[in-house]
Each structure stands twice: as C-alpha cells, then as structure tokens.
C-alpha positions in Angstrom: -9.8 4.0 -8.5 -7.6 5.2 -5.8 -7.7 4.5 -2.0 -8.9 1.3 -0.3 -11.1 1.0 2.8 -9.2 -1.7 4.8 -10.9 -3.2 7.8 -8.5 -4.6 10.5 -10.0 -7.6 12.2 -9.4 -7.4 15.9 -6.3 -6.5 17.8 -3.9 -8.4 20.1 -2.5 -5.7 22.5 -3.3 -2.3 24.0 -0.5 -0.9 22.0 -2.1 -2.1 18.8 -5.5 -0.9 19.8 -4.0 2.6 20.4 -2.3 2.6 17.0 -5.6 1.6 15.3 -7.5 4.4 17.0 -4.9 7.1 16.5 -4.9 6.3 12.8 -8.7 6.2 12.4 -8.5 2.7 11.2 -11.6 0.8 10.0 -12.4 -2.3 12.2 -14.4 -5.4 11.5 -15.5 -7.5 14.5 -17.6 -10.6 14.9 -20.6 -10.3 17.1 -20.2 -14.0 17.8 -16.5 -13.9 19.0 -15.8 -10.2 19.7 -18.5 -8.6 21.7 -16.1 -7.4 24.4 -13.9 -5.8 21.7 -17.0 -4.2 20.1 -18.0 -2.6 23.5 -14.3 -1.4 23.9 -14.5 0.2 20.5 -17.8 1.8 21.0 -16.7 3.2 24.4 -13.8 4.7 22.6 -16.0 6.2 19.9 -18.2 7.8 22.5 -15.3 9.3 24.4 -13.4 10.3 21.2 -15.9 11.8 18.7 -13.0 12.8 16.5 -12.4 9.2 15.6 -13.6 8.6 12.1 -13.0 4.8 11.6 -15.8 2.6 10.4 -17.1 -0.3 12.4 -18.2 -3.3 10.3 -20.1 -6.1 12.3 -19.9 -9.7 11.1 -22.4 -12.2 12.1 -19.8 -14.9 12.8 -21.5 -17.3 10.4 -18.2 -18.5 8.9 -16.7 -19.2 12.3 -19.7 -21.1 13.7 -20.0 -23.1 10.5 -16.5 -24.5 11.0 -17.6 -25.7 14.4 -20.9 -27.1 13.4 -22.7 -24.4 15.5 -25.4 -21.9 14.7 -26.2 -18.2 15.3 -29.6 -17.1 16.6 -30.8 -14.6 14.1 -33.1 -12.8 16.5 -30.4 -12.5 19.1 -28.1 -11.1 16.4 -30.7 -8.6 15.3 -31.5 -7.5 18.8 -27.8 -7.0 19.6 -27.2 -5.0 16.5 -30.3 -2.8 17.1 -28.9 -2.0 20.5 -25.7 -0.5 19.1 -26.9 0.4 15.6 -25.9 4.2 15.9 -22.2 3.2 16.3 -22.1 0.7 13.4 -21.4 1.6 9.8 -21.8 -1.8 8.0 -23.6 -5.0 9.0 -23.1 -8.5 7.5 -26.2 -10.7 7.2 -26.6 -14.1 8.9 -25.6 -15.9 5.7 -25.2 -19.6 5.1 -21.9 -20.8 3.8 -22.1 -23.3 0.9 -18.8 -25.1 1.6 -20.2 -26.0 5.1 -23.9 -26.4 4.6 -24.3 -27.9 1.1 -27.5 -27.4 -1.0 -30.2 -24.8 -0.6 -27.8 -22.3 1.0 -28.9 -19.5 -1.3 -32.6 -19.8 -0.3 -31.6 -19.8 3.4 -29.2 -16.8 3.0 -31.8 -14.9 1.1 -34.5 -15.6 3.7 -32.2 -14.4 6.5 -31.3 -11.3 4.5 -34.9 -10.4 3.9 -35.8 -11.1 7.6 -33.0 -8.8 8.8 -34.0 -6.1 6.4 -37.5 -6.2 7.9 -36.3 -6.2 11.6 -33.2 -4.0 11.7 -33.4 -0.6 13.0 -31.2 0.7 10.2 -31.5 -1.9 7.3 -29.6 0.4 4.9 -26.4 -0.7 6.7 -26.9 -4.3 5.9 -24.5 -5.6 3.2 -25.7 -8.6 1.1 -23.0 -11.3 0.6 -22.3 -13.5 -2.4 -20.3 -16.6 -1.6 -17.8 -18.7 -3.6 -19.7 -21.9 -4.5 -23.2 -20.2 -5.1 -24.8 -19.9 -8.5 -24.0 -16.9 -10.6 -27.7 -16.2 -11.0 -27.9 -15.7 -7.3 -25.2 -12.9 -7.7 -27.5 -11.1 -10.2 -30.4 -11.6 -7.8 -28.4 -9.9 -5.0 -27.5 -7.1 -7.3 -31.3 -6.6 -8.0 -31.8 -6.0 -4.2 -30.9 -2.4 -5.0 -28.0 -2.0 -2.6 -25.0 0.0 -3.8 -22.7 -2.1 -1.6 -22.2 -5.8 -1.7 -19.7 -8.3 -0.4 -17.9 -11.4 -1.8 -17.1 -14.1 0.7 -16.1 -17.6 1.5 -12.7 -17.0 0.0 -10.6 -18.0 3.2 -8.6 -21.1 2.5 -9.0 -21.0 -1.3 -6.0 -21.0 -3.6 -4.9 -17.8 -5.5 -6.0 -19.5 -8.7 -9.5 -20.3 -7.3 -9.8 -16.8 -5.9 -8.8 -15.2 -9.3 -11.3 -17.4 -11.2 -14.1 -16.4 -8.7 -13.2 -12.7 -8.8 -12.9 -12.7 -12.6 -16.3 -14.2 -13.1 -18.0 -12.1 -10.2 -16.7 -8.8 -11.5 -17.5 -9.6 -15.1 -21.2 -9.9 -14.0 -21.0 -6.9 -11.7 -19.5 -4.6 -14.3 -21.9 -5.8 -17.0 -24.7 -5.1 -14.5 -23.4 -1.6 -13.9 -23.2 -1.0 -17.6 -26.8 -2.1 -18.1 -28.4 -0.4 -15.2 -26.3 2.8 -14.8 -25.8 1.9 -11.1 -22.4 1.9 -9.4 -21.8 -1.1 -7.1 -19.1 -1.0 -4.4 -17.6 -4.4 -3.5 -16.1 -5.6 -0.2 -14.0 -8.9 -0.1 -14.1 -10.8 3.1 -10.8 -12.2 4.3 -9.0 -11.5 0.9 -6.2 -9.0 1.0 -3.7 -10.4 -1.4 -2.2 -7.1 -2.7 -1.8 -8.2 -6.3 -5.4 -9.3 -6.4 -6.7 -6.3 -4.7 -5.0 -4.2 -7.4 -6.4 -6.3 -10.1 -10.1 -5.7 -9.4 -12.2 -2.6 -8.6 -12.5 -3.5 -4.9 -13.8 -0.7 -2.6 -12.9 -2.4 0.7 -11.4 -5.5 2.3 -10.7 -7.1 5.6 -8.2 -9.5 7.1 -6.5 -10.8 10.2 -3.2 -10.9 8.2 -1.5 -8.2 10.3 -2.0 -10.5 13.4 -1.5 -13.8 11.7 1.7 -12.8 10.0 3.2 -11.4 13.2 2.1 -14.4 15.3 4.1 -16.6 12.9 7.1 -14.4 13.6 7.2 -12.4 10.4 6.7 -8.8 9.2 5.4 -7.4 6.0 7.8 -5.4 3.9 8.3 -4.2 0.3 10.6 -7.2 0.0 7.9 -9.7 0.9 7.1 -11.5 4.2 10.3 -11.7 6.2 10.8 -14.0 9.3 12.4 -12.1 12.1 11.6 -13.9 15.4 14.4 -15.5 17.4 12.7 -18.9 17.2 12.8 -18.9 13.4 16.5 -18.3 12.8 16.8 -21.8 11.2 14.7 -20.6 8.2 16.6 -19.8 5.0 14.6 -16.6 4.5 15.1 -15.3 8.1 16.6 -11.9 8.2 19.7 -13.1 10.1 20.5 -15.4 7.2 20.0 -12.9 4.3 23.3 -11.1 4.6 24.5 -7.6 5.5 22.7 -5.7 2.8 19.4 -7.2 3.8 20.0 -6.4 7.4 21.0 -2.8 6.6 17.7 -2.3 4.6 15.6 -3.8 7.5 17.3 -1.6 10.0 16.7 1.5 7.8 13.0 0.5 7.6 12.8 0.0 11.3 14.5 3.3 12.1 11.9 5.0 9.9 9.2 3.4 12.1 10.9 4.0 15.4 11.2 0.4 16.3 14.3 -1.5 17.5 15.4 -4.9 16.1 15.3 -6.3 19.6 11.6 -5.3 19.9 10.4 -7.4 17.0 12.6 -10.4 17.9 12.1 -10.6 21.7 9.5 -12.0 24.1 6.8 -9.4 23.0 7.9 -9.3 19.5 4.5 -10.2 18.2 3.2 -6.8 19.5 5.7 -4.8 17.5 5.5 -7.1 14.5 1.8 -6.6 14.4 2.2 -2.8 14.6 4.7 -2.8 11.8 2.3 -4.8 9.7 -0.5 -2.4 10.4 1.7 0.5 9.3 2.7 -1.4 6.1 -0.9 -2.1 5.3 -1.9 1.6 5.9 0.8 2.7 3.5 -0.4 0.2 0.9 -4.0 1.4 1.2 -3.0 5.1 1.0 -1.3 4.5 -2.2 -3.6 1.8 -3.5 -4.6 2.0 -7.1 -6.7 -0.4 -9.2 -4.5 -1.4 -12.1 -6.5 -4.2 -13.6 -3.3 -6.2 -14.1 -5.0 -9.5 -14.9 -7.8 -8.1 -16.9 -11.5 -8.5 -16.4 -12.9 -10.8 -19.0 -16.0 -9.9 -21.1 -19.2 -11.4 -19.7 -19.8 -15.0 -20.8 -23.6 -14.4 -21.1 
C-alpha cells in the first residue's frame, strides 16, 4: 500500500492556509469549533474549482466530552445538510467511552443510524470504533456495509496502548475482509505516529501535530523533532547546542525549503515552523508505504 491521505486539522496563519490550499491538502475541521474555518475553506473551494483537497467534518464530540458539554444532533445534521456538496467525509456524533462510561456503544449506534436516516448524503458518514469499546461492536460496525470506517479515542494514549489497540482492531478487520471479500479502508483519528502508520494498512489519518509541534518551538525533520525557538536554547536537544555539523545539516534543509533560520526562531517563528512541518508531513505521505513492521497477529477468535 502506497500513499496516505493525511488530513491537516486547522491552520494558524494566512501563510499556512495558502500553503495548504496550493498543495491541495486534505483538511479536517470540527463543526463545533471551526465553523468560521469551514466557511473560509468552502468559499475557497467555490472560487478555486481546481482545488482537489478533501474536507472531513468532525462532530466535535471528543472536544465537548472533555468539557462535559453536548452537541445537538439535529443542529449538526442541519448544518451538514446545508454544506453537504462541499464535504467529502462526515464523522457521526459518537459517544466517547473514556468520558461517558457504560452504554456508549448503544448511544453511538443510535446516533449513527439517526444520522444515516436524516443526512442528505448518508454515504459520506464514516462509522467510528473507539478504544475502550467491545470488539464485538467493531464487527457490528463492519456489518454496516460501509467501505470506510474510523478508529478513534486514541489521543492521550501511550504508544504501547495504541499498538495493542491497532493490533487487535486490524486483526479483526483483516479477518473480516478475508471472510467477506470486502475491502475496508481505515482512518485513524488523531494518530499520526509515523512508525505506527507504516505498521498498519491505514488509508488516512489526521492530526494537529504540525501546529502543536511548532507552537512548542520545534520542527519535524528526518533527525527527529528538533527545538529551534529562541526561548528554548536551554534545552540540550536545541539546534544551537548540537554542534556545527547539526547546524550545517539544518541550514541545508532550510535552504532547500527557502526558509531562513531567523524566520523559524524569531517572533513569528511559529508560522514558519508550522509550514516546515506541513512540508515534512507532505513528503512523508508522498513516500508512505505500509511495511507491517510490527506484524499483524492472527485473529484470536
């Protein structure tokens, strides 16, 4: 499997928005937090029909759950139906087990079926299986008949927890494919660890890592995450503390991208650091190849 559909979550500057649009990047936005951004992106799509990036709308269920709030499902449906022609993928109003406790599967399934009945384009609705739900529920989701599903509630989990979850989920998905002859595409919410992405047959993923990494004063490189901002020079891993050879390699990399060192370390450094991270991710996605490094175990049942 080659190529990965990566969905960038939001942007933090006009410069970054322009880069995302010029490169036909896929975008994931929350209808709960990002309606202004959604309008901006749709306006751009109308004015630039040559733009081919996909738009994935998330319900915002994870965000509101962390705040103890709720999303009105009818308002969500009405909003989506009003912009449906510009949307490529839709997340259901799911219920997150780690926040809501028992009976979340029944609530999530009820919401999914309700949305399937009332959405203008229900074919764009992507069912989600969460970490913490029963494995029987994953099989039930696969029986919905959709050729695209998502795996979620991975934000904040350790790498070992995510590995266990993905191992078990993909063992069930691959076994289901073998039994039914159907091909299932899988999206991972908020999980873009590159080693893990290459270890499983993942079709698409989304993350805010390009922004979060930059806001913490760092950039993504083939040498790992490197702190570069002026306020982090006390860190041992900061580029200024890595010696002449490391600085030479960084400067060579920046020259290739047409960015100056002063731009990524100065007052608006976060803008240029974010753009560098986007370019790095795009290059990774372009050369992405599923390598099955950790190995998918045989189904346990």
